[in-house]
C-alpha positions in Angstrom: 0.0 0.0 0.0 1.4 3.4 -1.0 2.0 5.8 1.9 1.4 9.6 1.8 5.2 10.1 2.1 5.8 8.0 -1.0 3.4 10.0 -3.1 4.3 13.5 -1.9 5.5 15.9 -4.5 8.3 17.8 -2.9 8.0 20.5 -5.5 4.6 21.4 -4.2 6.0 22.5 -0.8 5.7 26.2 0.0 8.7 28.1 -1.2 9.7 29.2 2.3 9.6 25.6 3.6 11.8 24.4 0.7 14.2 27.3 1.3 14.4 26.3 4.9 15.2 22.7 4.1 17.8 23.6 1.5 19.5 26.1 3.9 20.2 23.2 6.3 22.3 21.1 4.0 25.3 23.5 3.8 26.9 25.6 1.1 29.0 22.8 -0.4 26.0 20.5 -1.0 23.9 23.3 -2.4 26.5 24.3 -5.0 27.5 20.8 -5.8 24.2 19.1 -6.0 21.0 20.6 -4.7 20.8 23.5 -7.1 20.9 21.1 -10.0 17.9 19.1 -9.0 15.4 21.3 -10.8 14.8 24.9 -12.0 12.7 25.7 -8.9 15.4 24.6 -6.5 18.0 26.4 -8.6 16.0 29.7 -8.4 15.7 29.3 -4.7 19.4 28.6 -4.3 20.2 31.8 -6.2 18.2 34.0 -3.7 20.6 36.2 -1.8 18.7 35.6 1.4 19.7 31.9 1.1 23.3 32.9 1.7 23.0 34.9 4.9 24.8 32.0 6.6 27.6 30.1 4.8 28.9 26.9 6.4 32.0 25.5 4.6 32.5 22.8 7.2 35.2 20.4 6.3 34.7 16.7 7.3 38.3 15.8 6.5 37.7 14.3 3.0 39.2 17.2 0.9 41.4 14.9 -1.1 38.4 13.1 -2.5 36.9 16.4 -3.9 37.4 17.4 -7.5 36.4 21.1 -7.0 38.0 24.1 -5.4 36.5 25.0 -2.1 38.0 28.6 -2.1 36.3 29.3 -5.4 33.0 27.8 -4.2 33.2 30.0 -1.1 33.8 33.1 -3.3 30.8 32.2 -5.4 28.6 31.7 -2.3 29.7 35.0 -0.8 28.9 36.8 -4.1 25.5 35.2 -4.2 24.7 36.8 -0.8 24.8 40.2 -2.4 26.0 41.8 0.8 23.4 40.0 3.0 26.0 37.6 4.6 25.9 37.6 8.4 27.6 34.3 9.4 30.4 32.3 7.7 32.5 29.3 8.7 35.7 28.5 6.8 37.8 25.4 7.7 41.3 24.5 6.3 41.2 26.2 3.0 41.0 29.9 4.0 43.6 32.4 2.7 44.3 36.1 2.9 42.8 36.6 -0.5 39.6 34.8 0.4 39.2 36.6 3.7 39.7 39.9 2.0 37.1 39.1 -0.6 34.6 38.1 2.2 35.2 41.3 4.1 34.8 43.5 1.0 31.6 41.9 0.0 30.1 41.4 3.5 30.5 44.6 5.5 27.5 43.7 7.8 29.1 40.3 8.8 28.4 39.5 12.4 30.0 36.1 12.9 33.3 34.7 11.5 34.8 31.3 12.2 38.2 30.2 10.8 39.7 26.9 11.7 43.1 25.5 10.7 43.6 28.1 8.0 47.4 28.5 8.0 47.4 30.6 4.8 45.7 33.4 6.7 48.4 35.7 8.1 48.4 38.5 10.7 48.4 41.0 7.8 45.5 39.4 6.0 43.3 39.1 9.1 44.1 42.6 10.1 43.2 44.0 6.7 39.9 42.1 6.7 39.1 43.2 10.3 39.3 46.9 9.2 36.3 46.2 6.9 34.2 44.4 9.5 33.0 47.0 12.0 29.8 45.0 12.8 31.5 41.8 13.8 30.1 40.4 17.1 31.4 36.9 17.2 34.8 35.6 16.1 36.5 32.3 16.4 40.2 31.6 15.4 41.1 28.0 16.1 44.5 26.4 15.2 45.7 29.3 13.0 49.1 31.0 13.2 47.8 34.4 14.4 49.7 36.7 16.9 48.9 39.5 19.2 49.4 42.1 16.5 46.3 40.9 14.6 44.3 40.6 17.8 45.0 44.2 18.6 43.8 45.3 15.2 40.7 43.1 15.5 39.9 44.7 18.9 40.3 48.2 17.7 38.4 47.6 14.4 35.5 45.6 15.8 34.1 47.5 18.7 30.9 45.4 18.9 32.8 42.1 19.5 31.1 40.2 22.3 32.3 36.6 21.7 35.9 35.6 21.0 37.4 32.1 20.7 41.2 31.8 20.3 42.2 28.2 20.6 45.5 26.4 20.2 46.8 23.0 21.4 47.4 22.5 25.1 51.0 22.2 26.3 52.5 21.3 29.7 55.8 23.0 29.0 55.5 25.5 31.9 58.5 27.5 30.9 56.6 28.7 27.8 54.7 31.6 29.2 53.3 34.6 27.3 50.7 37.1 28.2 50.9 38.9 24.9 47.6 37.7 23.5 45.9 38.1 26.8 47.0 41.7 27.1 45.9 42.4 23.5 42.5 41.1 24.4 42.3 43.0 27.7 43.4 46.3 26.1 41.2 46.2 23.0 38.1 44.1 23.6 36.2 45.7 26.5 32.7 44.5 25.4 33.5 40.8 25.5 30.9 38.6 27.2 32.2 35.2 26.1 35.9 34.3 25.9 37.5 31.0 25.1 41.3 30.7 25.2 41.8 26.9 25.0 45.5 25.9 25.4 46.8 29.5 25.7 50.2 30.3 27.4 48.8 33.1 29.5 49.7 33.4 33.2 47.9 34.7 36.2 49.0 38.2 35.2 47.3 37.8 31.8 44.1 36.4 33.4 44.0 39.4 35.8 44.5 41.8 32.9 41.5 40.2 31.1 39.3 40.5 34.3 40.3 44.2 34.5 39.9 45.0 30.8 36.7 43.0 30.1 34.2 44.0 32.8 31.2 42.5 30.9 32.7 39.0 30.8 30.3 36.3 31.8 31.8 33.1 30.3 35.5 32.2 30.4 37.1 29.0 29.2 40.8 28.6 30.0 41.0 24.8 29.8 44.5 23.5 29.2 46.0 26.9 30.1 48.4 25.3 32.4 50.4 28.4 33.3 47.3 29.7 35.2 47.1 28.6 38.8 43.8 29.6 40.2 43.7 30.2 44.0 43.4 32.8 46.6 42.1 36.3 45.5 42.4 35.5 41.8 40.1 32.4 42.1 37.7 34.3 44.3 37.5 37.1 41.8 36.9 34.7 38.9 34.1 32.9 40.8 32.4 36.2 41.8 32.7 37.8 38.3 32.3 34.9 35.9 29.0 33.1 35.7 30.4 30.1 33.7 34.1 29.4 34.4 36.0 26.5 32.8 39.2 25.9 34.7 42.6 24.7 33.3 42.1 21.1 34.3 38.4 20.8 33.6 37.1 18.0 31.4 37.4 18.5 27.6 34.7 16.0 26.7 32.5 18.7 25.1 35.4 20.4 23.2 35.1 19.7 19.5 38.8 19.5 18.6 41.6 17.0 19.4 42.8 17.6 23.0 46.0 15.6 23.5 48.4 17.6 25.6 52.1 17.9 24.5 54.7 16.6 27.0 57.4 18.7 28.5 60.9 18.8 27.1 60.1 19.5 23.4 61.9 22.5 21.9 60.0 25.7 21.0 60.6 24.9 17.3 58.7 21.6 17.5 55.4 23.4 17.9 55.4 27.0 16.9 52.7 29.2 18.5 49.3 28.4 17.1 50.2 25.1 15.4 49.1 21.7 16.7 49.2 18.0 15.8 45.9 18.6 13.9 47.7 21.1 11.7 50.4 18.7 10.7 47.6 16.3 9.6 46.4 18.9 7.1 49.7 19.2 5.1 48.2 17.1 2.3 45.4 19.6 1.9 47.7 22.4 1.2 49.7 20.3 -1.3 46.6 19.2 -3.1 45.0 22.6 -3.5 48.3 24.6 -3.7 46.8 27.4 -1.7 49.1 30.2 -0.5 48.5 33.6 1.1 49.4 35.5 -2.1 47.6 33.3 -4.6 45.8 35.1 -7.3 42.4 33.6 -7.4 40.0 34.1 -10.3 37.1 35.7 -8.4 35.1 35.7 -11.6 34.8 31.9 -11.3 31.2 30.8 -11.8 29.8 27.7 -10.1 26.5 27.9 -11.9 27.3 25.1 -14.3 31.0 24.3 -14.2 30.4 20.9 -12.8 26.9 20.3 -14.1 26.2 21.8 -17.5 
């Protein structure tokens, strides 16, 4: 006996319902397959409002793909026609791509970049200057220093949530409050801060508490140079509604959390680079991305794969 589900004509769904369904499958699937199902779906997929959020999430199978994610991302950003509010870029981001995003998306509120080693301090700083409405920023496993953080803080006065994550390390002699001080001095409106695996010390944490009076959530897991106790711990408990301590469980953290042992040289793991990063070398070789690559931003994904 035929069920109602088996006889349903999906093309008869209201347009807003179809758009909602398509928006949930992600930018890669829309450009690679969904938009080619029929003319109705193709027209919906060309609506700029479909591209207010672009998720270029990487599941680790880049070597199996026969298309260029950077060019796909450029095309998705262009389709938004300035309506883009939220974008996630993993592994393939470059300075050129980030600049293109910032120039075409001046109203961007949320930016997430993960393991994008071809994004430099200079590239991120240049993009930040064009993103005055940014409210949420995540930079995880990227080689970014305090210089870029200072520019971000000064250029993005509405920033309320910041995640700056690296690999945890128990080499206690590697201490640096540079990034903590950059945050404390330039990001006074922060409510949410995650510094997973950072090298900050008690002094850096104190500076953040002083410089970010609105802070409600603080995650300093695997920040092993911080020793909470006495007045510092009391102040954290009184000020922070949700505090994740250096040795707290990492079960809900989405990235790899193995901690490096002591005794390794500084050159073994430069600041901002982790074991995860070394696993991604094949990606860079395959796509031959570099910070100064000259991408053809006129590339059209409207039929390159599916004429």
